[in-house]
TORLUMFI-367219 format. One record per residue (C-alpha): x, y, z; residue in one letter. Coordinates in steps of 0.1 Angstrom, whole numbers, padded with zeros to 4 digits, always signed. Example, Ala and Ser with C-alpha at 12.3 -4.5 7.8 and 13.67 -1.06 7.14 Angstrom:
REM TORLUMFI-367219
+0123-0045+0078a;+0137-0011+0071s;
***
This chain:
REM TORLUMFI-367219
+0181+0376-0469m;+0157+0393-0446g;+0124+0397-0464t;+0094+0393-0441p;+0077+0366-0461g;+0107+0343-0460r;+0114+0350-0423e;+0079+0339-0414m;+0077+0309-0437r;+0107+0289-0426i;+0101+0291-0388p;+0066+0280-0396l;+0079+0248-0413l;+0100+0241-0382e;+0071+0247-0359e;+0049+0223-0380q;+0076+0196-0377e;+0078+0200-0340e;+0040+0200-0336v;+0038+0168-0357a;+0062+0151-0334m;+0043+0161-0304w;+0010+0149-0320v;+0027+0116-0328t;+0039+0111-0292d;+0006+0120-0276v;-0014+0099-0300s;+0008+0069-0293g;+0006+0073-0255i;-0032+0077-0255i;-0036+0048-0280g;-0016+0024-0258w;-0034+0035-0226c;-0067+0030-0244t;-0058-0005-0254i;-0044-0013-0220f;-0076-0002-0202l;-0099-0015-0229s;-0129-0036-0219e;-0149-0036-0251s;-0143-0039-0288a;-0150-0002-0296w;-0124+0011-0271s;-0098-0014-0285l;-0106-0002-0320d;-0102+0034-0309l;-0068+0026-0294g;-0057+0009-0326r;-0069+0039-0346l;-0049+0063-0325l;-0018+0041-0327l;-0022+0039-0365g;-0025+0077-0367f;+0006+0082-0347g;+0027+0056-0365v;+0015+0069-0399g;+0026+0104-0390l;+0059+0093-0375a;+0068+0073-0405s;+0071+0105-0425y;+0081+0131-0400v;+0110+0112-0384v;+0129+0103-0417p;+0125+0139-0428v;+0139+0152-0395y;+0168+0128-0396v;+0176+0138-0432a;+0177+0174-0422e;+0200+0172-0391v;+0227+0147-0402t;+0258+0155-0422p;+0261+0144-0458k;+0287+0117-0452n;+0260+0101-0430l;+0229+0115-0447r;+0232+0149-0463g;+0236+0186-0456g;+0224+0204-0425f;+0191+0215-0441v;+0177+0222-0406s;+0202+0251-0405l;+0184+0268-0434s;+0151+0263-0416m;+0163+0278-0384a;+0186+0306-0394m;+0166+0331-0416i;+0177+0366-0408g;+0204+0352-0384r;+0234+0348-0408e;+0260+0355-0381k;+0245+0327-0359d;+0243+0304-0388m;+0280+0309-0396k;+0290+0305-0359a;+0270+0272-0357a;+0287+0259-0389l;+0321+0270-0376r;+0314+0251-0344h;+0302+0220-0362l;+0328+0219-0389r;+0359+0229-0369g;+0378+0261-0364k;+0400+0258-0395n;+0373+0244-0419a;+0363+0263-0450d;+0325+0268-0447i;+0321+0295-0474s;+0308+0270-0500e;+0283+0254-0476e;+0270+0288-0465i;+0266+0298-0501s;+0246+0266-0508e;+0223+0271-0478i;+0216+0307-0487e;+0209+0298-0523g;+0186+0270-0512y;+0167+0293-0490i;+0161+0317-0519e;+0140+0290-0536t;+0114+0293-0508l;+0105+0328-0520q;+0089+0312-0550l;+0064+0291-0531v;+0028+0302-0530s;+0010+0301-0496e;-0013+0275-0512h;+0013+0247-0517r;-0011+0217-0519t;-0010+0213-0557f;+0024+0229-0562y;+0040+0194-0562i;+0023+0185-0596f;+0045+0208-0615q;+0066+0192-0642r;+0099+0197-0624k;+0087+0175-0595y;+0075+0146-0616v;+0107+0126-0613k;+0108+0130-0575a;+0072+0120-0572l;+0076+0090-0595t;+0106+0078-0575v;+0089+0084-0541g;+0056+0069-0550l;+0071+0040-0570g;+0093+0029-0541l;+0064+0029-0517m;+0042+0010-0541v;+0068-0017-0546f;+0076-0018-0509q;+0040-0025-0499q;+0028-0046-0529l;+0059-0067-0527g;+0042-0084-0498g;+0056-0068-0467l;+0024-0069-0447n;+0016-0104-0460a;+0048-0118-0445y;+0045-0097-0414g;+0008-0101-0405c;+0003-0137-0417y;+0037-0153-0409l;+0023-0179-0386s;-0005-0189-0410s;+0020-0193-0439i;+0043-0215-0418l;+0015-0236-0405e;+0000-0241-0440r;+0034-0254-0451a;+0037-0277-0421g;+0066-0257-0405a;+0068-0246-0368s;+0053-0211-0365s;+0071-0205-0332t;+0106-0213-0345a;+0099-0195-0378g;+0087-0164-0361s;+0117-0162-0337i;+0142-0169-0365t;+0126-0144-0388s;+0128-0116-0362v;+0165-0125-0355s;+0173-0124-0392v;+0155-0090-0396q;+0175-0076-0366l;+0208-0088-0380a;+0199-0074-0415a;+0190-0040-0401n;+0223-0038-0382i;+0242-0047-0413v;+0223-0021-0434a;+0233+0006-0409v;+0270+0000-0417f;+0266-0006-0454l;+0242+0022-0464m;+0267+0050-0464d;+0295+0028-0476k;+0279+0012-0507f;+0250+0035-0512g;+0212+0033-0512r;+0208+0021-0548r;+0229-0011-0546p;+0213-0021-0514l;+0178-0016-0529l;+0188-0037-0559l;+0201-0065-0538v;+0171-0063-0515s;+0145-0064-0542a;+0163-0093-0559s;+0163-0112-0527g;+0126-0105-0521a;+0119-0117-0556c;+0138-0150-0549l;+0119-0154-0516a;+0085-0151-0532g;+0095-0176-0559f;+0107-0201-0533l;+0076-0199-0512i;+0053-0200-0543g;+0072-0231-0555l;+0068-0248-0521s;+0030-0244-0521f;+0029-0254-0558l;+0047-0286-0548l;+0023-0290-0519q;-0006-0289-0544d;+0010-0318-0562y;+0013-0337-0529h;+0050-0335-0526q;+0068-0344-0493s;+0058-0322-0463t;+0095-0318-0454d;+0104-0304-0488v;+0075-0279-0486v;+0081-0268-0451s;+0119-0264-0457t;+0114-0244-0489l;+0088-0221-0471t;+0110-0216-0441f;+0140-0208-0463v;+0119-0184-0484g;+0106-0165-0454i;+0142-0162-0439m;+0154-0149-0473v;+0126-0124-0475f;+0132-0112-0438s;+0169-0107-0444g;+0169-0091-0479f;+0138-0070-0474f;+0152-0055-0441s;+0185-0049-0458l;+0170-0023-0482g;+0133-0022-0492l;+0122-0021-0456g;+0138+0012-0446g;+0156+0029-0475i;+0125+0041-0494p;+0117+0062-0463w;+0152+0076-0463i;+0151+0084-0500i;+0117+0100-0496m;+0131+0124-0470a;+0160+0132-0494e;+0145+0137-0528i;+0118+0163-0522f;+0128+0200-0520p;+0120+0217-0488i;+0093+0239-0504n;+0072+0208-0513v;+0085+0184-0486k;+0052+0186-0466g;+0027+0180-0494s;+0048+0156-0514a;+0057+0136-0484g;+0021+0134-0472s;+0010+0121-0506l;+0037+0094-0506v;+0029+0085-0470n;-0008+0081-0479l;+0001+0058-0508v;+0024+0038-0486s;-0002+0032-0458w;-0029+0027-0484g;-0009-0001-0500g;-0001-0015-0466s;-0038-0017-0457w;-0047-0032-0491l;-0022-0061-0488v;-0030-0068-0452a;-0068-0069-0460y;-0067-0089-0491t;-0039-0114-0486f;-0059-0139-0466n;-0085-0141-0494y;-0058-0146-0521f;-0039-0171-0499f;-0071-0192-0496e;-0077-0189-0533w;-0042-0198-0544s;-0015-0202-0518s;+0012-0206-0546a;-0001-0179-0569g;-0001-0151-0544v;+0036-0155-0537f;+0044-0158-0574f;+0027-0124-0578v;+0048-0110-0550f;+0079-0123-0567s;+0069-0107-0600g;+0063-0073-0583i;+0097-0075-0566c;+0113-0083-0600c;+0096-0052-0614s;+0110-0033-0585a;+0145-0043-0595v;+0139-0028-0630l;+0123+0003-0616f;+0152+0009-0592i;+0178+0003-0619a;+0161+0027-0642k;+0146+0055-0620m;+0162+0057-0586v;+0193+0079-0583p;+0221+0074-0558e;+0219+0100-0530t;+0248+0088-0509k;+0273+0116-0501g;+0252+0143-0517r;+0237+0173-0499t;+0200+0179-0501l;+0207+0209-0523e;+0226+0187-0548e;+0198+0161-0547i;+0173+0188-0554e;+0192+0199-0584a;+0195+0163-0597l;+0158+0156-0593m;+0145+0188-0608t;+0169+0192-0637s;
***
């Protein structure tokens, strides 16, 4: 348990995580200050760039950290213990005893953590392309697939162009925006209580199905508008569709892919694999935000039917590929994903 290579490697991972959080905070603070004091376009762009960098980094580091420090009945095993306790077995056992209770049997958990740490010995110092081994294909497919469906399902289209969508349909953008935020907040609160009761997979399936329905309703409303149907019908369908999307997307697809991403990658590839998935996610986010306006002008109905189709495909992908991770330690999930 005390080989020099292993002792140096795990504290390094912990230090990198801590540094990443500091960089995120500093980048956000400087970004907002730059925007607040901005008097020209270039300084405003610089502030937005710094904010984007901070948010992009936080979107990966924070879920990973949360997955590592929470118990499995809320998230998973205490993987952070394995990162902090190399060569300090007595301290590890004392910490587990304190966390689990004086009379709890911690022998099995200690054995799992020690076995999990052993896998880190196998990692080369050059880990960048280590993730493309065959045993990590399933985890990469799940992580990348969820992020692709999350973004291409229209998240940024609804978020960035909500007012334009409502106004095109003849609905009130102010009332729609306020209601949409309220629905999202309520759905997020509900998801907190349901996630560890019913599991990630069922919520994802319900969420993707709801997002599929939402895209279809909005696409139908604009199709009716093209045929000069009543403005009231068009605006009502659009409003309902947006509320359906806001609620169902926030219930699962909005946050659960980030949680699963933090769960499915073994610690020895967590950095490189997570960075790749994060890159794909934000790349998809930019693509949708940049192109939506052009497609919306070209075919206001067609673009939402496409979003609906993508969300329908997400249902099939989740049903076929995404495992349930509720109640499993990160060690158990690793075994499941690499078997």
